[in-house]
C-alpha positions as a Markdown table, in Angstrom:
| # | Residue | x | y | z |
|---|---|---|---|---|
| 1 | Met | -6.1 | 21.9 | 59.8 |
| 2 | Ile | -9.1 | 20.7 | 57.9 |
| 3 | Gln | -8.7 | 23.3 | 55.2 |
| 4 | Ser | -5.2 | 22.4 | 54.8 |
| 5 | Val | -6.1 | 18.7 | 54.3 |
| 6 | Leu | -8.7 | 19.7 | 51.7 |
| 7 | Leu | -6.5 | 22.1 | 49.8 |
| 8 | Ala | -3.7 | 19.3 | 49.6 |
| 9 | Ala | -6.3 | 16.7 | 48.3 |
| 10 | Val | -7.4 | 19.2 | 45.5 |
| 11 | Leu | -3.8 | 20.0 | 44.6 |
| 12 | Phe | -3.2 | 16.2 | 44.4 |
| 13 | Thr | -6.2 | 15.6 | 42.0 |
| 14 | Leu | -5.3 | 18.5 | 39.8 |
| 15 | Asp | -1.7 | 16.9 | 39.6 |
| 16 | Gln | -3.0 | 13.7 | 38.4 |
| 17 | Pro | -3.0 | 12.8 | 34.7 |
| 18 | Ala | -6.6 | 12.5 | 33.2 |
| 19 | Ser | -7.8 | 8.9 | 32.9 |
| 20 | Pro | -7.3 | 7.2 | 29.5 |
| 21 | Ala | -10.9 | 7.3 | 28.8 |
| 22 | Leu | -11.2 | 11.1 | 29.4 |
| 23 | Ala | -7.9 | 11.7 | 27.6 |
| 24 | Ala | -9.1 | 9.8 | 24.4 |
| 25 | Asp | -12.5 | 11.5 | 24.5 |
| 26 | Ser | -10.8 | 14.9 | 24.7 |
| 27 | His | -8.4 | 13.8 | 22.0 |
| 28 | Asp | -11.3 | 12.6 | 19.7 |
| 29 | Arg | -12.9 | 16.1 | 20.0 |
| 30 | His | -9.9 | 17.9 | 18.7 |
| 31 | Asp | -8.1 | 15.4 | 16.6 |
| 32 | Gly | -8.0 | 17.1 | 13.3 |
| 33 | Val | -7.9 | 13.6 | 11.3 |
| 34 | Phe | -10.8 | 14.6 | 9.2 |
| 35 | Glu | -9.1 | 18.0 | 8.3 |
| 36 | Arg | -5.8 | 16.6 | 7.4 |
| 37 | Phe | -7.2 | 13.7 | 5.5 |
| 38 | Ser | -9.8 | 15.8 | 3.4 |
| 39 | His | -7.2 | 18.5 | 2.8 |
| 40 | His | -4.6 | 16.0 | 1.5 |
| 41 | Ile | -7.0 | 14.6 | -0.9 |
| 42 | Gln | -8.4 | 18.0 | -2.1 |
| 43 | Lys | -4.8 | 19.2 | -3.0 |
| 44 | Gln | -4.7 | 16.3 | -5.4 |
| 45 | Val | -8.1 | 17.0 | -6.7 |
| 46 | Glu | -7.1 | 20.6 | -7.6 |
| 47 | Ser | -4.0 | 19.4 | -9.4 |
| 48 | Asp | -5.9 | 16.8 | -11.3 |
| 49 | Lys | -8.4 | 19.3 | -12.4 |
| 50 | Ile | -5.8 | 21.3 | -14.0 |
| 51 | Ala | -4.3 | 18.4 | -15.8 |
| 52 | Phe | -7.7 | 17.2 | -17.0 |
| 53 | Thr | -8.7 | 20.5 | -18.3 |
| 54 | Lys | -5.4 | 20.8 | -20.3 |
| 55 | Ala | -5.7 | 17.3 | -21.7 |
| 56 | Ser | -9.4 | 17.9 | -22.6 |
| 57 | Gly | -8.8 | 21.2 | -24.2 |
| 58 | Cys | -6.0 | 20.0 | -26.3 |
| 59 | Thr | -8.0 | 16.9 | -27.3 |
| 60 | Asn | -10.5 | 19.1 | -28.7 |
| 61 | Trp | -8.0 | 21.4 | -30.4 |
| 62 | Phe | -6.4 | 18.4 | -32.1 |
| 63 | Tyr | -9.7 | 17.0 | -33.2 |
| 64 | Gln | -10.7 | 20.4 | -34.7 |
| 65 | Gln | -7.5 | 20.5 | -36.6 |
| 66 | Glu | -8.3 | 17.2 | -38.1 |
| 67 | Lys | -11.9 | 18.3 | -38.8 |
| 68 | His | -13.3 | 15.8 | -36.5 |
| 69 | Lys | -15.9 | 16.3 | -34.0 |
| 70 | Ala | -14.5 | 16.4 | -30.4 |
| 71 | Pro | -15.4 | 13.3 | -28.5 |
| 72 | Thr | -17.7 | 13.3 | -25.4 |
| 73 | Pro | -15.8 | 12.0 | -22.4 |
| 74 | Asn | -17.1 | 8.9 | -20.5 |
| 75 | Thr | -16.5 | 10.5 | -17.1 |
| 76 | His | -17.2 | 8.9 | -13.7 |
| 77 | Ala | -20.6 | 9.4 | -12.0 |
| 78 | Ile | -19.2 | 12.4 | -10.2 |
| 79 | Arg | -19.9 | 15.5 | -12.2 |
| 80 | Leu | -16.7 | 17.0 | -13.6 |
| 81 | Asp | -18.1 | 20.6 | -13.9 |
| 82 | Leu | -14.8 | 22.3 | -14.4 |
| 83 | Val | -14.5 | 26.0 | -15.0 |
| 84 | Leu | -10.8 | 26.5 | -15.9 |
| 85 | Glu | -9.2 | 28.5 | -18.7 |
| 86 | Pro | -8.5 | 26.1 | -21.8 |
| 87 | Pro | -5.1 | 25.5 | -23.1 |
| 88 | Ser | -3.9 | 27.7 | -25.9 |
| 89 | Arg | -2.6 | 26.3 | -29.3 |
| 90 | Glu | 1.0 | 26.9 | -28.1 |
| 91 | Asp | 0.4 | 25.0 | -24.9 |
| 92 | Cys | -1.1 | 21.9 | -27.0 |
| 93 | Leu | 1.8 | 21.8 | -29.5 |
| 94 | Arg | 4.5 | 22.1 | -26.8 |
| 95 | Asp | 3.0 | 19.6 | -24.4 |
| 96 | Tyr | 1.8 | 17.1 | -26.9 |
| 97 | Pro | 4.5 | 16.9 | -29.7 |
| 98 | Gly | 3.1 | 13.6 | -30.5 |
| 99 | Gly | -0.2 | 14.9 | -31.6 |
| 100 | Leu | -3.6 | 13.5 | -31.3 |
| 101 | Glu | -2.6 | 10.0 | -30.1 |
| 102 | Ala | -0.4 | 11.4 | -27.4 |
| 103 | Val | -3.1 | 13.7 | -26.1 |
| 104 | Arg | -5.7 | 10.8 | -26.2 |
| 105 | Gln | -3.5 | 8.8 | -23.9 |
| 106 | Asp | -3.2 | 11.8 | -21.5 |
| 107 | Phe | -6.7 | 12.4 | -21.6 |
| 108 | His | -7.5 | 8.8 | -20.6 |
| 109 | Arg | -4.9 | 9.0 | -17.7 |
| 110 | Thr | -5.9 | 12.5 | -16.4 |
| 111 | Gln | -9.7 | 11.7 | -16.5 |
| 112 | Thr | -8.9 | 8.4 | -14.4 |
| 113 | Ser | -6.8 | 10.2 | -12.0 |
| 114 | Leu | -9.5 | 12.9 | -11.5 |
| 115 | Ser | -12.1 | 10.2 | -11.0 |
| 116 | Val | -10.0 | 8.5 | -8.3 |
| 117 | Ser | -9.3 | 11.7 | -6.4 |
| 118 | Leu | -12.9 | 12.9 | -6.5 |
| 119 | Thr | -14.2 | 9.5 | -5.4 |
| 120 | Phe | -11.7 | 9.5 | -2.6 |
| 121 | Tyr | -12.8 | 13.0 | -1.6 |
| 122 | Glu | -16.5 | 11.7 | -1.4 |
| 123 | Phe | -15.4 | 8.6 | 0.5 |
| 124 | Ala | -13.8 | 11.0 | 3.2 |
| 125 | Leu | -16.8 | 13.2 | 3.5 |
| 126 | Val | -19.0 | 10.2 | 3.7 |
| 127 | Gly | -17.0 | 8.8 | 6.6 |
| 128 | Asp | -17.9 | 12.0 | 8.7 |
| 129 | Arg | -21.2 | 10.5 | 9.1 |
| 130 | Asp | -22.8 | 13.4 | 11.2 |
| 131 | Asp | -21.1 | 16.2 | 9.1 |
| 132 | Asp | -19.4 | 17.8 | 12.0 |
| 133 | Ala | -16.0 | 18.0 | 10.3 |
| 134 | Arg | -14.4 | 15.5 | 12.5 |
| 135 | Tyr | -14.1 | 11.8 | 12.8 |
| 136 | Ser | -15.4 | 10.2 | 16.1 |
| 137 | Arg | -13.6 | 7.1 | 17.4 |
| 138 | Glu | -16.5 | 5.0 | 15.9 |
| 139 | Glu | -16.0 | 6.7 | 12.4 |
| 140 | Leu | -12.4 | 6.4 | 12.3 |
| 141 | Gly | -12.7 | 2.6 | 13.3 |
| 142 | Asp | -15.1 | 2.1 | 10.4 |
| 143 | Leu | -12.9 | 4.0 | 7.9 |
| 144 | Phe | -9.9 | 2.0 | 8.8 |
| 145 | Gln | -11.8 | -1.2 | 8.6 |
| 146 | Ser | -13.2 | -0.4 | 5.1 |
| 147 | Leu | -9.7 | 0.5 | 4.0 |
| 148 | Ala | -8.3 | -2.7 | 5.3 |
| 149 | Leu | -6.3 | -0.8 | 7.8 |
| 150 | Thr | -5.7 | -1.6 | 11.5 |
| 151 | Tyr | -7.2 | 0.8 | 13.8 |
| 152 | Asp | -5.7 | 1.4 | 17.3 |
| 153 | Pro | -7.5 | 4.1 | 19.2 |
| 154 | Thr | -4.4 | 4.6 | 21.5 |
| 155 | His | -2.5 | 5.9 | 18.4 |
| 156 | Ser | -2.1 | 9.7 | 18.0 |
| 157 | Ser | -4.1 | 11.7 | 15.6 |
| 158 | Gly | -1.1 | 12.3 | 13.6 |
| 159 | Arg | -0.4 | 8.7 | 13.2 |
| 160 | His | -4.1 | 8.1 | 12.2 |
| 161 | Ser | -3.8 | 10.9 | 9.6 |
| 162 | Leu | -0.6 | 9.4 | 8.2 |
| 163 | Ala | -2.1 | 6.0 | 7.7 |
| 164 | Leu | -5.2 | 7.4 | 5.8 |
| 165 | Asn | -3.0 | 9.8 | 3.7 |
| 166 | Glu | -0.6 | 6.9 | 2.7 |
| 167 | Arg | -3.5 | 4.7 | 1.8 |
| 168 | Phe | -4.9 | 7.3 | -0.5 |
| 169 | Asp | -1.4 | 7.9 | -1.9 |
| 170 | Thr | -0.9 | 4.2 | -2.7 |
| 171 | Trp | -4.4 | 3.5 | -4.2 |
| 172 | Tyr | -4.2 | 7.0 | -6.1 |
| 173 | Arg | -0.9 | 6.0 | -7.7 |
| 174 | Gly | -2.4 | 2.5 | -8.6 |
| 175 | Arg | -5.6 | 4.1 | -10.0 |
| 176 | Asn | -7.3 | 1.5 | -7.6 |
| 177 | Leu | -10.9 | 2.8 | -8.1 |
| 178 | Glu | -12.2 | -0.9 | -7.6 |
| 179 | Ser | -10.8 | -1.1 | -4.0 |
| 180 | Leu | -12.0 | 2.3 | -3.2 |
| 181 | Met | -15.6 | 1.6 | -4.4 |
| 182 | Asn | -15.5 | -1.6 | -2.3 |
| 183 | Ser | -14.5 | 0.5 | 0.8 |
| 184 | Met | -17.3 | 2.8 | 0.0 |
| 185 | Gly | -19.8 | -0.1 | -0.2 |
| 186 | Glu | -18.6 | -1.2 | 3.2 |
| 187 | Leu | -19.5 | 2.1 | 4.7 |
| 188 | Tyr | -22.8 | 2.0 | 3.0 |
| 189 | Glu | -23.6 | -1.3 | 4.6 |
| 190 | Lys | -23.2 | 0.3 | 8.0 |
| 191 | Gly | -25.5 | 3.0 | 7.2 |
| 192 | Tyr | -23.4 | 5.8 | 5.8 |
| 193 | Arg | -24.7 | 7.9 | 3.1 |
| 194 | Val | -23.7 | 10.9 | 0.9 |
| 195 | Ser | -25.5 | 13.8 | 2.6 |
| 196 | Ala | -26.8 | 17.0 | 1.1 |
| 197 | Ala | -23.9 | 18.8 | 2.7 |
| 198 | Asp | -21.3 | 16.3 | 1.1 |
| 199 | Arg | -23.0 | 16.8 | -2.2 |
| 200 | Ala | -22.7 | 20.7 | -1.9 |
| 201 | Glu | -19.0 | 20.2 | -0.9 |
| 202 | Ile | -18.4 | 17.8 | -3.8 |
| 203 | Asp | -19.9 | 20.4 | -6.3 |
| 204 | Arg | -17.8 | 23.1 | -4.8 |
| 205 | Val | -14.4 | 21.3 | -5.4 |
| 206 | Thr | -15.4 | 20.3 | -8.9 |
| 207 | Lys | -15.8 | 23.9 | -10.0 |
């Protein structure tokens, strides 16, 4: 009889849903928000690298045609150490029929876009304070606050990822580097820093 009662009690306990606190902790450990957010930004970085390399190479080519020295780009502090195949003469003439003035404008546009996407990628890395490739509940709260987003720990990881991705998309389209740097500054005020692992990852994606 006693054994039957104990067995029933165990089965009842196993049948009960986990407490909200335990469920949230488990959810935090496997949320995948960092992976989805950083991957979303990295895809844009890769696209921007290709566009910037084309514009930079064609700017040099058009300057050479006019017997001018190619300009040295005034890039963002992030090193743009790009090792991609430069565009051909045919590429430049096809993509920039407006010549030097057209390619100058595209150079500036692609340089700015790449600066924004790379800086946002750095921001995503800095937000992972302990470099464990995930955002804890505290880190997510700090990220959301710095980006002027409302953080609700009861929301799903998918909803958190969507909010972060949408903020990136909006600020990227607006080339809103100023707001992004302000957000980075808020994280720094809370003790976040660019770690050695972050720098190594930034170097990797710029190549």
